[in-house]
C-alpha positions as CSV (number, residue, x, y, z in Angstrom):
1,X,-20.7,-81.1,2.1
2,X,-22.2,-78.4,4.3
3,X,-21.4,-75.7,1.8
4,X,-23.1,-77.7,-0.9
5,X,-26.2,-78.2,1.2
6,X,-26.3,-74.5,2.1
7,X,-26.1,-73.6,-1.6
8,X,-28.7,-76.1,-2.6
9,X,-31.3,-74.8,0.0
10,X,-30.6,-71.1,-1.0
11,X,-31.0,-71.9,-4.7
12,X,-34.3,-73.8,-4.1
13,X,-35.6,-71.0,-2.0
14,X,-34.8,-68.4,-4.6
15,X,-36.7,-70.5,-7.2
16,X,-39.8,-70.8,-5.0
17,X,-41.8,-68.1,-3.3
18,X,-40.4,-65.4,-0.9
19,X,-42.0,-67.2,2.0
20,X,-39.9,-70.3,1.3
21,X,-36.9,-68.0,1.0
22,X,-37.4,-66.6,4.4
23,X,-37.8,-70.1,5.7
24,X,-34.5,-71.3,4.2
25,X,-32.6,-68.4,5.9
26,X,-34.4,-69.2,9.1
27,X,-33.0,-72.9,8.8
28,X,-29.6,-71.5,8.3
29,X,-29.9,-69.2,11.2
30,X,-30.2,-72.4,13.4
31,X,-26.9,-73.7,12.5
32,X,-26.1,-74.0,8.7
33,X,-23.5,-71.7,7.2
34,X,-23.9,-69.7,4.0
35,X,-20.6,-69.8,2.3
36,X,-21.4,-68.9,-1.2
37,X,-24.5,-66.6,-1.2
38,X,-25.4,-63.4,0.4
39,X,-28.7,-61.4,0.5
40,X,-28.2,-57.7,-0.8
41,X,-30.5,-54.8,-1.5
42,X,-30.9,-53.3,-5.0
43,X,-31.5,-49.5,-5.5
44,X,-35.2,-50.0,-6.2
45,X,-35.6,-51.5,-2.8
46,X,-36.0,-55.2,-3.9
47,X,-33.6,-57.9,-2.5
48,X,-31.8,-60.7,-4.5
49,X,-29.1,-63.3,-3.9
50,X,-25.5,-62.6,-5.0
51,X,-22.9,-65.4,-5.3
52,X,-19.7,-64.8,-3.4
53,X,-17.3,-67.6,-2.8
54,X,-15.0,-65.6,-0.5
55,X,-17.9,-64.4,1.8
56,X,-18.9,-66.5,4.8
57,X,-21.3,-65.4,7.5
58,X,-23.5,-67.2,10.1
59,X,-27.2,-65.9,10.0
60,X,-28.0,-64.3,13.4
61,X,-31.0,-65.7,15.4
62,X,-34.2,-63.6,15.1
63,X,-34.4,-61.0,17.9
64,X,-36.6,-61.9,20.8
65,X,-39.6,-59.5,21.3
66,X,-39.4,-57.4,24.3
67,X,-42.3,-57.2,26.6
68,X,-43.3,-53.8,27.6
69,X,-44.5,-52.7,31.1
70,X,-47.7,-51.6,29.6
71,X,-49.4,-52.0,32.8
72,X,-47.5,-49.1,34.3
73,X,-49.4,-46.8,31.9
74,X,-52.7,-48.1,33.2
75,X,-51.5,-47.5,36.8
76,X,-50.6,-43.9,36.1
77,X,-53.9,-43.4,34.3
78,X,-56.0,-44.5,37.3
79,X,-53.8,-42.7,39.7
80,X,-54.2,-39.5,37.7
81,X,-58.0,-39.8,37.6
82,X,-57.9,-40.5,41.4
83,X,-56.4,-37.1,41.8
84,X,-59.1,-35.5,39.7
85,X,-61.7,-37.1,41.9
86,X,-60.1,-35.9,45.1
87,X,-59.6,-32.4,44.0
88,X,-63.3,-32.3,42.7
89,X,-64.3,-33.0,46.3
90,X,-61.7,-30.8,48.0
91,X,-62.1,-27.7,45.6
92,X,-65.9,-27.4,45.9
93,X,-65.9,-27.9,49.7
94,X,-67.8,-31.1,49.2
95,X,-65.9,-32.7,51.9
96,X,-67.2,-30.1,54.4
97,X,-70.7,-30.2,53.0
98,X,-70.8,-34.1,53.3
99,X,-68.2,-35.1,55.8
100,X,-68.3,-38.7,54.6
101,X,-66.5,-37.4,51.5
102,X,-63.6,-36.4,53.6
103,X,-62.6,-40.1,53.6
104,X,-61.4,-39.6,50.0
105,X,-58.2,-38.2,51.7
106,X,-57.1,-41.8,51.4
107,X,-56.8,-41.2,47.6
108,X,-54.1,-38.5,48.3
109,X,-52.3,-40.7,50.9
110,X,-52.0,-43.4,48.3
111,X,-51.6,-41.7,45.0
112,X,-48.6,-39.5,45.9
113,X,-46.3,-42.3,47.2
114,X,-47.3,-44.5,44.4
115,X,-46.5,-42.0,41.8
116,X,-43.1,-41.3,43.4
117,X,-42.2,-45.2,43.5
118,X,-43.3,-45.6,39.9
119,X,-41.1,-42.6,39.0
120,X,-38.0,-44.1,40.8
121,X,-38.6,-47.4,39.0
122,X,-39.1,-45.9,35.5
123,X,-36.2,-43.4,35.7
124,X,-33.9,-46.0,36.9
125,X,-34.8,-48.2,34.0
126,X,-34.4,-45.5,31.6
127,X,-30.9,-44.7,32.7
128,X,-29.9,-48.4,32.7
129,X,-31.4,-49.3,29.4
130,X,-31.1,-46.0,27.4
131,X,-27.4,-45.6,28.0
132,X,-27.2,-42.1,27.2
133,X,-25.0,-39.2,28.6
134,X,-26.1,-36.8,31.3
135,X,-26.6,-33.8,29.0
136,X,-29.0,-35.5,26.4
137,X,-30.8,-37.3,29.4
138,X,-31.6,-34.1,31.3
139,X,-32.5,-32.1,28.1
140,X,-35.0,-34.8,27.2
141,X,-36.4,-34.8,30.6
142,X,-36.7,-31.1,30.5
143,X,-38.7,-31.2,27.2
144,X,-40.8,-33.9,28.5
145,X,-42.2,-31.9,31.5
146,X,-41.5,-28.3,30.9
147,X,-43.6,-27.2,27.8
148,X,-46.9,-28.8,29.1
149,X,-46.1,-27.5,32.6
150,X,-45.8,-23.9,31.4
151,X,-49.1,-24.1,29.3
152,X,-51.0,-25.4,32.4
153,X,-49.3,-22.9,34.6
154,X,-50.5,-20.0,32.5
155,X,-54.0,-21.4,32.6
156,X,-53.6,-22.0,36.4
157,X,-52.6,-18.4,36.9
158,X,-55.7,-17.2,35.2
159,X,-57.9,-19.7,37.0
160,X,-56.4,-18.9,40.5
161,X,-57.7,-15.3,40.3
162,X,-61.1,-16.7,39.3
163,X,-60.9,-19.0,42.4
164,X,-60.2,-16.0,44.6
165,X,-63.1,-14.0,43.1
166,X,-65.5,-16.9,43.6
167,X,-65.1,-17.2,47.2
168,X,-64.1,-13.6,48.1
169,X,-67.4,-12.9,49.8
170,X,-68.1,-16.4,51.2
171,X,-71.1,-17.3,48.9
172,X,-71.6,-20.6,50.7
173,X,-71.2,-19.2,54.2
174,X,-68.7,-21.5,56.1
175,X,-68.3,-23.7,53.2
176,X,-64.8,-22.6,51.9
177,X,-62.4,-25.0,50.1
178,X,-59.1,-25.2,52.1
179,X,-59.5,-21.9,53.9
180,X,-55.9,-21.9,55.3
181,X,-54.3,-22.4,52.0
182,X,-56.7,-20.1,50.2
183,X,-55.8,-17.2,52.5
184,X,-51.9,-17.8,52.1
185,X,-52.4,-17.8,48.4
186,X,-54.6,-14.7,48.4
187,X,-51.9,-13.0,50.5
188,X,-49.2,-14.0,47.9
189,X,-51.2,-12.9,44.9
190,X,-50.0,-9.2,44.9
191,X,-46.8,-7.2,45.6
192,X,-43.2,-8.5,45.8
193,X,-44.4,-11.7,47.0
194,X,-46.2,-12.4,43.7
195,X,-42.9,-11.9,41.8
196,X,-41.2,-14.4,43.9
197,X,-43.9,-17.0,43.4
198,X,-43.8,-16.5,39.7
199,X,-39.9,-16.8,39.6
200,X,-40.1,-20.0,41.7
201,X,-42.7,-21.6,39.4
202,X,-40.9,-20.6,36.1
203,X,-37.7,-22.2,37.4
204,X,-39.6,-25.2,38.9
205,X,-38.1,-24.6,42.3
206,X,-41.2,-23.9,44.1
207,X,-41.2,-27.4,45.7
208,X,-37.8,-26.6,47.3
209,X,-39.2,-23.7,49.2
210,X,-41.0,-24.4,52.6
211,X,-44.2,-22.6,53.6
212,X,-42.1,-21.0,56.3
213,X,-40.0,-19.1,53.8
214,X,-42.5,-18.3,51.1
215,X,-46.2,-19.2,52.4
216,X,-48.3,-21.0,49.9
217,X,-45.6,-21.7,47.3
218,X,-46.3,-25.4,47.0
219,X,-49.9,-24.9,45.7
220,X,-49.8,-21.4,44.3
221,X,-51.2,-21.1,40.7
222,X,-51.2,-24.8,40.0
223,X,-51.7,-27.1,43.0
224,X,-50.5,-30.4,41.5
225,X,-47.3,-28.8,40.2
226,X,-45.4,-29.3,43.4
227,X,-44.8,-32.8,42.2
228,X,-43.4,-31.4,38.9
229,X,-40.7,-29.6,41.0
230,X,-40.0,-32.7,43.0
231,X,-39.7,-34.8,39.9
232,X,-37.3,-32.3,38.4
233,X,-35.1,-32.4,41.6
234,X,-35.0,-36.2,41.3
235,X,-34.3,-36.2,37.6
236,X,-31.1,-34.0,38.1
237,X,-29.8,-36.3,40.8
238,X,-30.8,-39.8,39.5
239,X,-27.7,-40.5,37.4
240,X,-25.4,-39.5,40.4
241,X,-27.5,-41.7,42.7
242,X,-27.0,-44.7,40.4
243,X,-23.3,-44.0,40.1
244,X,-23.1,-44.1,43.9
245,X,-24.9,-47.4,44.0
246,X,-22.1,-49.1,42.0
247,X,-20.0,-49.6,45.2
248,X,-20.9,-50.9,48.7
249,X,-19.7,-47.7,50.3
250,X,-21.8,-45.7,48.1
251,X,-24.8,-47.8,48.8
252,X,-24.3,-47.3,52.5
253,X,-23.8,-43.6,52.3
254,X,-26.9,-43.2,50.1
255,X,-29.1,-45.3,52.3
256,X,-28.1,-43.3,55.4
257,X,-28.6,-40.0,53.6
258,X,-32.1,-41.1,52.5
259,X,-33.2,-42.3,55.9
260,X,-31.7,-39.3,57.8
261,X,-33.1,-36.8,55.2
262,X,-36.5,-38.4,55.5
263,X,-36.5,-38.3,59.3
264,X,-35.4,-34.6,59.3
265,X,-38.2,-33.8,56.8
266,X,-40.7,-35.4,58.9
267,X,-39.5,-33.5,62.0
268,X,-39.8,-30.3,60.2
269,X,-36.1,-29.4,60.0
270,X,-36.3,-28.1,56.6
271,X,-39.4,-26.0,57.4
272,X,-43.1,-26.5,56.9
273,X,-44.3,-28.5,53.9
274,X,-47.9,-29.6,53.1
275,X,-46.6,-32.3,50.8
276,X,-43.2,-34.0,50.3
277,X,-42.3,-31.5,47.5
278,X,-38.7,-31.4,48.7
279,X,-36.5,-34.4,47.7
280,X,-35.5,-35.5,51.3
281,X,-39.3,-35.9,52.2
282,X,-39.8,-38.2,49.2
283,X,-36.5,-40.1,49.2
284,X,-37.9,-43.3,50.8
285,X,-40.5,-43.7,48.0
286,X,-38.0,-43.0,45.1
287,X,-35.6,-45.5,46.8
288,X,-38.3,-48.2,46.8
289,X,-38.6,-47.8,43.0
290,X,-35.0,-47.8,42.4
291,X,-34.4,-50.8,44.5
292,X,-37.3,-52.6,42.7
293,X,-35.7,-51.9,39.4
294,X,-32.2,-52.9,40.3
295,X,-33.5,-56.2,41.8
296,X,-36.1,-57.0,39.2
297,X,-34.0,-59.2,37.0
298,X,-33.2,-61.4,40.0
299,X,-36.8,-61.9,41.2
300,X,-38.2,-65.4,40.7
301,X,-40.9,-66.1,38.2
302,X,-44.1,-67.4,39.8
303,X,-46.6,-69.8,38.5
304,X,-49.4,-68.8,41.0
305,X,-50.2,-65.6,42.7
306,X,-49.3,-65.8,46.4
307,X,-52.7,-64.6,47.6
308,X,-52.2,-65.6,51.3
309,X,-48.9,-64.0,51.6
310,X,-50.1,-60.7,50.1
311,X,-53.2,-60.8,52.5
312,X,-50.8,-61.2,55.5
313,X,-48.6,-58.4,54.2
314,X,-51.6,-56.2,53.8
315,X,-52.3,-56.8,57.5
316,X,-49.5,-54.4,58.2
317,X,-51.6,-51.6,56.8
318,X,-53.7,-51.7,59.9
319,X,-50.6,-50.8,61.9
320,X,-49.9,-47.8,59.9
321,X,-51.5,-46.3,56.7
322,X,-48.1,-45.2,55.6
323,X,-47.4,-48.8,54.5
324,X,-50.3,-49.0,52.1
325,X,-48.4,-47.6,49.1
326,X,-45.6,-50.1,49.6
327,X,-48.2,-52.9,49.9
328,X,-49.8,-52.0,46.7
329,X,-46.4,-51.8,44.9
330,X,-45.5,-55.3,46.2
331,X,-48.8,-56.7,45.1
332,X,-48.2,-55.1,41.6
333,X,-44.7,-56.3,41.2
334,X,-45.8,-59.8,42.4
335,X,-48.5,-59.8,39.7
336,X,-45.8,-58.9,37.0
337,X,-43.7,-61.9,38.0
338,X,-46.6,-64.4,37.6
339,X,-46.4,-66.2,34.3
340,X,-48.6,-69.0,33.0
341,X,-50.8,-69.0,36.2
342,X,-51.7,-72.7,37.0
343,X,-54.6,-72.2,39.5
344,X,-58.1,-70.7,39.0
345,X,-57.5,-67.9,41.6
346,X,-54.4,-66.7,39.9
347,X,-56.0,-66.9,36.4
348,X,-58.9,-64.8,37.8
349,X,-56.5,-62.2,39.3
350,X,-54.5,-62.0,36.1
351,X,-57.6,-61.6,33.9
352,X,-59.0,-58.8,36.2
353,X,-55.6,-57.0,36.4
354,X,-55.1,-57.3,32.6
355,X,-58.5,-55.7,32.0
356,X,-57.9,-53.0,34.5
357,X,-54.4,-52.1,33.5
358,X,-53.7,-53.3,30.1
359,X,-57.0,-52.6,28.3
360,X,-57.0,-49.9,25.6
361,X,-58.9,-47.5,27.8
362,X,-56.5,-47.8,30.7
363,X,-53.5,-47.4,28.4
364,X,-55.1,-44.4,26.6
365,X,-55.7,-42.7,29.9
366,X,-52.2,-43.7,31.0
367,X,-50.4,-42.0,28.0
368,X,-52.4,-38.8,28.8
369,X,-52.0,-39.0,32.6
370,X,-49.6,-36.1,32.8
371,X,-51.8,-33.8,30.9
372,X,-54.7,-34.9,33.0
373,X,-52.8,-34.4,36.2
374,X,-51.9,-30.8,35.4
375,X,-54.8,-29.4,33.6
376,X,-57.8,-30.6,35.8
377,X,-57.4,-28.1,38.7
378,X,-57.6,-24.8,36.5
379,X,-60.8,-26.5,34.9
380,X,-62.3,-27.0,38.3
381,X,-61.6,-23.5,39.3
382,X,-63.3,-22.1,36.2
383,X,-66.3,-24.4,36.5
384,X,-66.9,-23.4,40.1
385,X,-66.5,-19.7,39.2
386,X,-69.1,-19.9,36.6
387,X,-71.6,-21.7,38.8
388,X,-71.2,-19.2,41.6
389,X,-70.7,-15.9,39.8
390,X,-72.7,-16.3,36.6
391,X,-75.5,-18.4,37.9
392,X,-75.4,-17.9,41.6
393,X,-75.8,-21.5,42.5
394,X,-75.4,-23.1,45.8
395,X,-72.9,-25.8,46.9
396,X,-75.2,-28.8,46.0
397,X,-75.9,-27.9,42.3
398,X,-72.2,-26.7,42.0
399,X,-70.9,-29.9,43.3
400,X,-73.3,-31.9,40.8
401,X,-72.3,-29.7,37.9
402,X,-68.6,-30.1,38.7
403,X,-68.8,-33.8,38.9
404,X,-70.6,-34.0,35.6
405,X,-68.6,-31.5,33.5
406,X,-65.1,-31.5,34.9
407,X,-64.1,-35.2,33.8
408,X,-65.5,-34.5,30.3
409,X,-63.6,-31.1,30.0
410,X,-60.5,-32.5,31.5
411,X,-60.4,-35.5,29.1
412,X,-60.9,-33.3,26.1
413,X,-58.1,-30.9,27.3
414,X,-55.8,-33.7,28.1
415,X,-56.2,-35.1,24.6
416,X,-55.6,-31.9,22.9
417,X,-52.5,-31.0,25.1
418,X,-51.0,-34.4,24.5
419,X,-51.4,-34.2,20.8
420,X,-50.3,-30.6,20.3
421,X,-47.9,-29.9,23.2
422,X,-46.8,-33.1,25.0
423,X,-46.2,-35.6,22.0
424,X,-44.5,-33.0,19.7
425,X,-42.0,-32.1,22.4
426,X,-41.3,-35.7,23.2
427,X,-40.6,-36.4,19.6
428,X,-38.4,-33.3,19.4
429,X,-36.5,-34.5,22.4
430,X,-35.9,-38.0,20.9
431,X,-34.7,-36.6,17.7
432,X,-32.5,-33.9,19.2
433,X,-29.5,-36.1,20.0
434,X,-28.8,-38.7,17.3
435,X,-26.1,-40.6,19.2
436,X,-25.3,-44.2,18.1
437,X,-26.2,-46.9,20.5
438,X,-22.5,-47.7,21.0
439,X,-21.9,-44.4,22.6
440,X,-23.5,-45.6,25.8
441,X,-21.3,-48.6,25.9
442,X,-18.8,-46.7,28.1
443,X,-21.5,-45.1,30.1
444,X,-20.6,-46.1,33.7
445,X,-24.4,-45.8,34.7
446,X,-25.5,-48.4,32.3
447,X,-22.8,-51.0,33.0
448,X,-24.2,-54.1,34.8
449,X,-27.7,-53.4,33.9
450,X,-30.0,-56.5,34.0
451,X,-32.3,-57.5,31.2
452,X,-35.9,-56.4,31.9
453,X,-38.8,-55.3,29.7
454,X,-38.6,-51.9,28.1
455,X,-40.9,-49.0,29.1
456,X,-42.6,-47.2,26.2
457,X,-42.9,-43.9,27.9
458,X,-41.7,-42.0,31.1
459,X,-43.8,-39.2,32.5
460,X,-43.4,-37.4,35.7
461,X,-46.1,-37.8,38.2
462,X,-47.1,-40.5,36.2
């Protein structure tokens, strides 16, 4: 009787429109069996029903749509532009000219740890969900960051010498951007030391080298690129870290290694670093992102945003500023877990965050955040050089021109770099290894992965 009913429904659907045909198959997917008819494709691309009394299948349920962490793109976009703002202040000596602008240092204190926490979360998600072997993974990561990095490094080398020339004779008197770092970079801009700097940057190992061993290596040529070196260190070790986290013993060893390494870095046992460009100095932040991703499927779904609890947690920021990035990350993850907010406050927070992080503008900036992050500093150097050397301007008009022109030039450059460098190499990396999905079924890294929304793109420093 069931077979007759299924055959009757399929025949009726074939007689009527394609829309009804799809509806009939949808009904069968909910429990009816198709014992006598199957849907096949003809050479011309059209579909038709074929009678087959020996064929019996159950129609699979329609796949559930996967939600993307689109808001992470928005977060990366705003973080990247906060770096642009901070560097416009720093590299024009505006923080010395107007001391109140020195408070913009908080942008640096927040954006670096936040970038690293996001990176730990995203790379962990990639390894768990992508289910690919180490070699394809690391090659794709290399193609993701290196081509754009080399382009911006070449521009940065050119702009660095313009920066030296602009402030060689102290055109603004005592107003000199980062004088100690400038002197170190100037000393390393010629002779054997220059070759060491170039070699370190070409191999992305400049973040590993302390200022004690090679002065100025973190910021030489392209200041923000120290984080590219750090990300590359993390990319190479991330699969091994996840393998270690599969056992209780491995978790304990990795936790102790992270804490001891971080403490040793803070005490200067690895040498002098201006930023945590060496992996032990950033291990705590990457660990926070990894732990969040691993625990994300077990987090409860909320119907209201716990505003009071978040405010109390934010009070810890007054004890130490170093907690601020973790507080912001906690607030962000909590917002992600709120679904179908029931109260007016939660709905208001959800609307605001959705506009700030999920709008087309935020996501557009987020997809180009890596290009923005790397290209803006050479542009600042070029603009400042032109203002000083070509027009002889003082600090006030130079700062004003910088704040007007640099954002526009950076955005245009980021758009072009993303279109002609970043995106093509991402696509090339995706098509380089055409492994079937089943190949990752035996990947020990991917076993036991929870189900979480997929992430559309992964960018370093972003």
